[in-house]
C-alpha positions in Angstrom: 37.5 113.5 -138.3 36.6 114.6 -134.7 36.1 118.3 -134.2 38.4 119.0 -131.2 36.6 122.3 -130.6 33.4 120.4 -129.8 34.9 117.5 -127.9 33.5 117.3 -124.4 35.2 115.9 -121.3 36.5 112.3 -121.2 34.0 109.8 -119.8 34.6 107.7 -116.7 38.2 106.9 -117.3 38.8 107.1 -113.5 36.3 104.4 -112.8 37.5 100.8 -112.6 34.0 99.5 -111.7 30.7 101.3 -112.4 29.7 101.2 -108.8 30.9 101.6 -105.2 33.3 98.6 -105.3 36.9 98.6 -103.9 39.7 96.5 -105.2 39.8 94.6 -101.9 36.1 93.7 -102.1 36.4 92.9 -105.8 39.3 90.5 -105.1 37.3 88.7 -102.4 34.3 88.4 -104.7 36.3 87.1 -107.6 38.1 84.6 -105.4 34.8 83.3 -103.9 33.0 83.2 -107.2 35.9 81.6 -109.1 36.1 79.0 -106.4 32.8 77.5 -107.6 34.4 76.7 -110.9 31.9 78.4 -113.3 32.2 77.3 -116.9 29.8 80.1 -118.1 29.4 83.6 -116.9 26.5 86.0 -117.9 26.8 89.6 -117.0 23.6 91.6 -117.4 23.8 95.3 -117.7 27.5 94.7 -117.8 28.9 98.1 -118.8 32.5 97.3 -119.6 32.3 94.0 -117.7 35.3 94.5 -115.4 34.2 92.0 -112.8 33.3 89.4 -115.5 36.7 89.8 -117.1 38.4 89.2 -113.7 36.4 86.1 -113.1 37.3 84.8 -116.5 41.0 85.5 -115.8 40.7 83.5 -112.6 38.9 80.5 -114.2 40.9 79.2 -117.2 38.5 78.0 -119.9 35.4 79.8 -118.6 33.5 81.8 -121.2 31.5 84.9 -120.6 28.8 87.0 -122.3 28.2 90.6 -121.3 25.0 92.3 -122.3 24.4 96.1 -122.3 22.8 98.8 -124.4 25.7 101.3 -124.1 27.9 100.8 -127.1 30.7 103.0 -125.7 31.0 100.9 -122.6 30.9 97.6 -124.6 33.8 98.8 -126.8 35.7 99.6 -123.6 35.1 96.0 -122.4 36.2 94.5 -125.8 39.4 96.5 -125.7 40.1 95.3 -122.1 39.4 91.7 -123.1 41.8 92.0 -126.0 44.5 93.5 -123.9 44.2 90.8 -121.3 44.2 87.9 -123.7 40.5 87.1 -123.0 39.0 88.2 -126.3 38.4 84.5 -127.3 36.5 83.9 -124.1 34.6 87.2 -123.5 31.8 88.4 -125.7 30.1 91.7 -125.4 26.7 92.2 -127.0 24.7 95.4 -127.5 21.2 94.3 -126.6 18.6 94.6 -123.9 18.9 92.3 -120.9 15.1 92.1 -120.7 13.9 88.7 -121.9 17.4 87.7 -122.7 17.9 84.3 -124.4 21.3 83.8 -122.8 21.6 81.4 -120.0 21.2 79.5 -117.9 24.8 80.2 -116.8 26.9 78.9 -113.9 27.5 82.5 -112.7 25.2 85.4 -113.3 26.3 89.0 -112.5 23.6 91.7 -112.1 25.2 94.7 -110.5 23.0 97.8 -110.3 21.1 96.5 -113.3 17.8 95.1 -111.9 15.9 97.8 -113.7 17.1 96.3 -117.0 15.3 93.0 -116.3 11.8 94.3 -115.5 9.5 97.0 -116.7 7.9 97.3 -113.2 8.2 100.6 -111.3 10.4 100.7 -108.2 10.5 98.9 -105.9 8.6 96.1 -107.6 11.2 95.7 -110.3 13.6 94.2 -107.7 11.6 91.1 -106.9 10.8 90.6 -110.6 14.4 90.8 -111.4 15.4 88.3 -108.8 12.7 85.9 -110.1 14.2 86.3 -113.6 17.7 85.7 -112.3 16.5 82.4 -110.7 15.7 81.2 -114.2 19.0 82.3 -115.6 21.4 80.4 -113.3 22.1 76.7 -113.3 21.5 74.6 -110.2 24.6 74.7 -108.1 25.6 78.0 -109.7 25.7 81.5 -108.2 24.2 84.9 -108.8 26.0 88.1 -107.7 23.2 90.6 -107.2 24.1 94.3 -106.5 21.3 96.6 -105.6 20.7 100.0 -104.0 19.2 100.0 -100.5 18.5 102.5 -97.8 21.1 102.4 -95.1 18.5 104.2 -92.9 15.1 105.7 -93.6 15.6 109.0 -95.6 14.1 112.1 -94.3 11.7 114.2 -96.5 14.4 116.9 -96.7 17.0 114.4 -97.9 14.6 112.9 -100.4 13.9 116.3 -101.9 17.5 116.7 -102.7 17.9 113.3 -104.5 16.8 112.3 -107.9 13.5 113.6 -109.2 10.5 111.9 -107.6 12.7 110.1 -105.0 10.5 108.3 -102.4 11.2 106.3 -99.3 9.2 103.4 -100.8 11.5 103.3 -103.8 14.1 101.1 -102.2 14.3 98.3 -99.6 16.5 98.1 -96.6 19.1 95.3 -96.4 16.8 92.9 -94.5 14.0 93.5 -97.0 16.3 92.9 -100.0 17.6 89.6 -98.6 14.0 88.5 -97.9 13.1 89.1 -101.5 16.0 87.0 -102.7 14.9 84.1 -100.5 11.3 84.5 -101.7 12.6 84.3 -105.3 14.3 80.9 -104.7 17.7 81.7 -103.4 19.7 81.3 -100.2 22.1 84.1 -99.3 25.7 82.7 -99.2 27.3 86.0 -98.6 25.8 89.4 -97.7 27.8 92.6 -97.7 27.3 96.3 -98.3 29.5 99.1 -99.8 31.3 101.2 -97.3 31.3 105.0 -97.2 34.9 105.0 -98.5 33.8 102.9 -101.5 30.9 105.3 -102.2 33.2 108.4 -101.9 35.8 106.8 -104.2 33.0 105.9 -106.7 31.3 109.3 -106.7 34.5 111.2 -106.9 35.8 109.1 -109.8 32.5 109.4 -111.5 32.9 113.2 -111.7 36.6 113.6 -111.7 37.3 113.6 -115.5 34.7 116.2 -116.2 35.6 118.3 -113.2 39.2 118.6 -114.3 38.2 119.2 -117.9 35.8 122.0 -116.9 38.4 123.7 -114.8 40.5 124.2 -117.9 37.8 124.7 -120.5 35.4 127.3 -119.0 34.9 129.0 -122.3 34.2 125.7 -124.2 30.8 125.5 -126.0 29.9 122.5 -123.7 31.1 124.1 -120.5 27.7 125.4 -119.3 26.0 122.0 -120.0 28.8 120.2 -118.2 28.8 122.5 -115.2 25.1 122.1 -114.8 25.4 118.3 -115.0 28.3 118.1 -112.5 26.7 120.5 -110.0 23.4 118.7 -110.2 24.9 115.3 -109.6 27.1 116.5 -106.8 24.1 118.1 -105.0 22.2 114.8 -105.3 25.2 112.9 -104.0 25.4 115.2 -101.0 21.7 114.5 -100.3 22.0 110.7 -100.4 25.5 110.4 -98.9 25.3 108.1 -96.0 21.7 107.3 -96.7 21.8 105.4 -100.0 23.6 102.2 -99.7 24.5 99.3 -102.0 24.3 95.6 -101.2 26.2 92.8 -102.8 24.4 89.5 -102.3 26.0 86.2 -103.4 23.0 83.9 -103.9 22.7 80.2 -104.2 19.7 78.9 -106.1 17.5 76.4 -104.2 17.1 73.2 -106.2 
């Protein structure tokens, strides 16, 4: 049985997507991707695979495989698939995306997971991931690639407040990212970036469960650890707010 005394805060229940993605943008993405009629969908670093499940719901008969190393997220995806009547068409596998044997697929999703495809250090992992994705998508298919970018060059002071070792060379700007996609064998069908509203909704929802739990459990054995984690993440968010961006590229493979 679970020891309620040692239970920590709930995890990410306020998040629909594990990234800065609004319902409106997700609807547009799903409509555009489903319009290509994919029969197979591969979601790399899928988490709980929310966008994959929405594509499958929009394309009767399509089948999807989601790959991730987080068992808790995968279980959430399986429960969602079951609840939506998609369990027979959606498979969630606990395994690394690197060197995956799955594919080629008609639609490949890689949202914030380029690091899972390449052992290279940033920013070189991005180009390697894009080259890998070119080999995982069918001719005439689509890749939806989501990747962090700099909205503008960060200052040294801003970098010092971000994640440990943050460097200006670590990420590309939007133009540089699109150029990498073209060099990897794609043409950009659609290019878009997350808005500040999407970022704020994501970051707030990312913390909300634990913040509410901490407010009512200040004497809990896990309170100090939780407080340190929340305060540290919020400080980093405030440092990269408006500087760190996120691009969504809908890519068409060149034959």
